[in-house]
C-alpha positions, -999 to +999 in steps of 0.1 A: +083+540-106+068+575-101+091+598-080+076+611-048+088+646-047+073+658-014+074+639+019+053+655+047+050+637+081+015+651+088-006+620+090-027+620+122-034+591+146-061+566+137-094+562+156-113+592+142-148+587+127-150+579+089-178+571+065-193+537+068-186+511+041-214+507+016-234+476+019-227+461-016-191+476-017-190+476-054-202+490-087-240+496-093-260+515-118-283+544-110-311+525-093-336+552-087-365+561-109-358+588-134-360+622-117-361+608-081-336+626-059-307+603-048-304+599-011-267+603-006-253+638+001-226+651-022-192+655-007-170+668-035-180+682-070-195+681-094-171+685-123-170+674-159-143+655-179-139+633-210-156+656-233-155+655-271-180+663-298-207+639-285-196+628-250-191+642-215-188+626-180-202+644-150-185+633-117-190+639-081-182+621-047-208+612-022-210+596+011-215+558+008-252+548+002-270+523-019-282+552-039-279+564-075-261+586-099-284+608-119-283+642-135-307+664-154-292+683-184-305+706-210-289+725-240-283+762-233-304+785-255-293+817-273-313+839-249-294+826-219-321+800-208-320+763-211-341+739-232-360+708-221-342+686-195-332+650-200-326+627-171-295+605-174-283+578-151-248+566-144-227+543-121-217+544-085-184+530-075-171+525-039-137+541-036-113+541-006-093+571+008-065+559+030-050+590+045-062+617+068-052+653+073-062+683+093-074+669+125-042+676+143-045+713+133-083+712+143-092+723+108-129+727+102-129+706+071-104+678+076-098+651+050-109+617+066-102+582+055-129+558+046-151+546+017-167+571-006-188+567-036-176+580-069-206+589-090-202+591-127-228+598-155-212+593-189-232+609-216-232+601-253-251+612-283-247+648-273-250+675-300-217+688-312-208+725-308-233+728-279-232+739-243-253+723-217-265+731-182-268+703-157-282+695-123-271+666-100-301+649-086-287+644-051-298+656-017-276+679+002-267+701-027-278+733-043-300+713-066-327+711-038-336+746-049-361+745-076-344+754-109-309+755-095-280+746-120-250+729-108-229+736-137-223+736-175-201+720-201-196+723-239-190+696-264-162+701-288-164+729-314-160+721-351-128+729-368-125+766-374-150+777-347-144+803-321-142+795-284-127+806-252-107+785-227-091+792-193-056+784-180-045+786-144-021+769-121-006+765-086-040+773-071-037+768-032-071+786-027-068+786+012-045+815+009-072+837-002-063+848-037-076+820-059-113+829-057-108+867-064-088+856-095-117+833-106-142+861-100-124+881-128-120+854-155-151+831-151-175+857-165-159+851-198-177+816-197-148+795-210-157+761-226-131+744-203-102+749-181-067+735-183-048+735-150-011+734-152-005+715-120-002+719-082-039+719-077-038+717-038-013+723-011-012+703+022+021+721+027+002+753+033-011+735+065-046+751+064-058+735+031-075+702+027-091+686-003-125+690+014-119+728+014-105+728-020-135+714-036-157+740-020-134+770-029-130+757-065-166+750-071-171+780-094-143+768-116-153+732-115-189+740-125-180+766-152-169+740-178-149+708-183-118+705-162-084+691-174-055+692-148-019+683-155+001+667-127+022+689-104+046+680-077+023+690-050-001+663-061+022+640-042+021+653-007+018+630+023+044+606+007+023+604-025-008+595-007-027+626-019-021+615-055-036+581-049-064+594-026-075+623-047-059+631-080-058+596-095-091+585-078-111+615-088-097+629-120-084+600-140-091+593-168-096+629-180-103+623-217-116+598-241-080+589-247-071+557-227-040+573-212-042+588-178-011+605-166-006+622-199-035+627-223-050+647-252-083+662-264-095+684-292-118+713-299-122+735-329-093+719-347-070+726-318-054+697-301-044+699-264-018+677-249-011+674-211+023+661-200+034+649-166+067+666-156+070+642-126+077+614-150+107+611-174+107+633-205+138+617-220+137+611-257+131+574-253+107+576-225+071+562-228+057+596-224+078+613-251+073+584-274+035+587-269+037+624-274+056+622-307+032+597-320+001+616-308+014+650-322+021+635-356-015+618-356-032+650-347-015+670-374-028+645-399-064+649-389-089+667-411-095+703-398-063+703-377-051+739-370-024+737-343-017+721-310-013+735-275+008+716-248+003+722-210+026+709-183+038+718-147+075+723-145+086+750-170+107+745-201+114+783-201+116+805-170+139+830-154+120+831-121+130+813-089+130+777-102+150+761-128+138+753-163+138+717-176+167+723-200+172+686-210+134+682-216+133+713-236+160+701-259+139+670-265+104+686-268+111+719-285+120+702-319+087+680-316+067+710-310+081+728-340+078+698-363+042+690-354+025+724-353+025+733-316+019+770-312+015+776-274+031+758-244+014+765-210+035+758-179+034+763-141+055+758-110+071+793-110+045+812-090+038+842-113+033+851-149+059+850-178+056+851-216+084+840-238+084+843-275+108+819-290+111+819-329+073+819-333+065+795-305+049+811-274+057+798-239+036+811-211+040+804-173+005+808-159+011+799-122-002+828-104-034+810-093-031+812-056+002+798-042+026+823-026+040+845-055+076+839-062+106+860-074+098+862-112+134+878-117+155+854-096+170+838-127+175+867-150+212+873-145+220+836-145+201+830-178+206+861-199+198+843-231+164+831-219+158+865-202+161+881-236+134+860-249+109+870-222+086+898-231+063+901-202+065+891-164+043+898-134+045+890-097+007+892-094-020+866-089-035+859-121-052+835-146-050+833-185-079+835-208-075+825-244-097+831-274-094+810-304-109+825-336-104+819-373-068+828-380-062+841-345-052+831-310-056+859-284-049+860-247-060+884-218-042+877-184-062+892-155-051+897-118-074+894-088-085+930-091-093+928-128-062+945-140-047+934-172-012+919-169-008+909-204-027+911-237-015+896-269-026+881-302-009+860-328-018+848-362-024+810-364-037+785-391 
C-alpha cells in the first residue's frame, strides 16, 4: 500500500456548493458538429501527455455538461505561423473530486468537491518530428478570441535529432517565484517538461489546485508535461493524490504503467520513478526499471537514458539522500546507459559528477528555498562530488544535440546559475 507521507487536518465542513452531476454520468464521445464550440466552460488546463512519434493526448477539466471534447490543431510552420487546422474529437468522462480545501481560509479559488468532466482528445497519425499548435473548442477559455492558441506540443524527434526540454521541481507557485522562473525559461520553447515532483502545496495554506492550474498555464501550454510523484502529492491524507494527480495526470505515456513510466524522443529514453514507493532491489518498480532500461538500450537509435524522480539519491542539502536506493539504482544506471539523473525535494540547485554520471537537484521551482549546505559536514564524501550549488529559485534547460548534452540553469531574474556540457553518444 502506498505510504501517505503528509497528513493535514484541513478539510472543511460539508454543505458548500459544488458542481451538479452530469445527466448521463458516464463516458461519451464528442457529440457536437466539427468546429462547433462546446458549451461547458473549462476549469483546469489544457495540458498534453502521452506523446510519441505519432500520438499525443490533449486533456482538460470542465464543468459537467452533456457537451463535447474537441480541439483544432495545426502544424507549426518555419516562419512561426501555423498550417491548416484539423478538427479532432475526443471523449468526456465524469470524474469525482471528494475533498475540499480553502473555504475555511476564505481563499478566492477554493477546491470544491463534486463531479467534473475530464475531456481528452487522443490524437494519432501525427507527423513525427513536428510541433503543433492547438485550440480547445470550449467556451469560457481564451479560444473565444479569434485565432487564439491554447498551446503547443511536439511529437518525438528521430534518433540523433536536436531538441530542448525543461526540468523543474517543487513548484508551489502561490509563493510568487514560480511564474518569474517560467518567464525566463519558456522562451526557449522546450518540446516538453519533466517535473521532479511536489507539484502543489496545500501545506503553504494559500495554494489550491484551482489556483495552481491558472498559475502554471504558461508551462502546461508550452509543451507536453510529465510529472513524477512527490510527497506533497499526498496532502490531505492522500486525498489530493486521488482527486488531482491520479485523476488528471495518469497515465502519462503510451506505456501502460502509471506511477512509474517512460517515454522517448531523439533516441533519448526518459524514466520517471516514484520515490514514495519501494525502491528495494526486488520491488516491482525496480524490477520494471531494470527490464525497461535494458529494453531501451537494445532499441535501434538508442543514445542514452535520463531518469527523473523526487527524493534525491545525491544531496548535501537539508534533506537526506536515499542511500539504500542509490546502492540499488546506481549500478543499473551505469549498466544500461543512463547519463543524467534529475531529482527534487531539496529546495535549491545542486550538480554532482559521479564517475561520469551527472546527478542534478533541480528543485528551486517555487517552494521555500532550503539550506543547500546543511549536510556538507556530515557527508564530506558526497560534498566532494558536488561541483555547483545554489540557493536561488531556478529551472533547468537541457539541449540535446548530436554528441552533446548541454544545460543552462536560470534563476527568476535570468541569471545563469550553472552552465555545463558533456559528450554523449
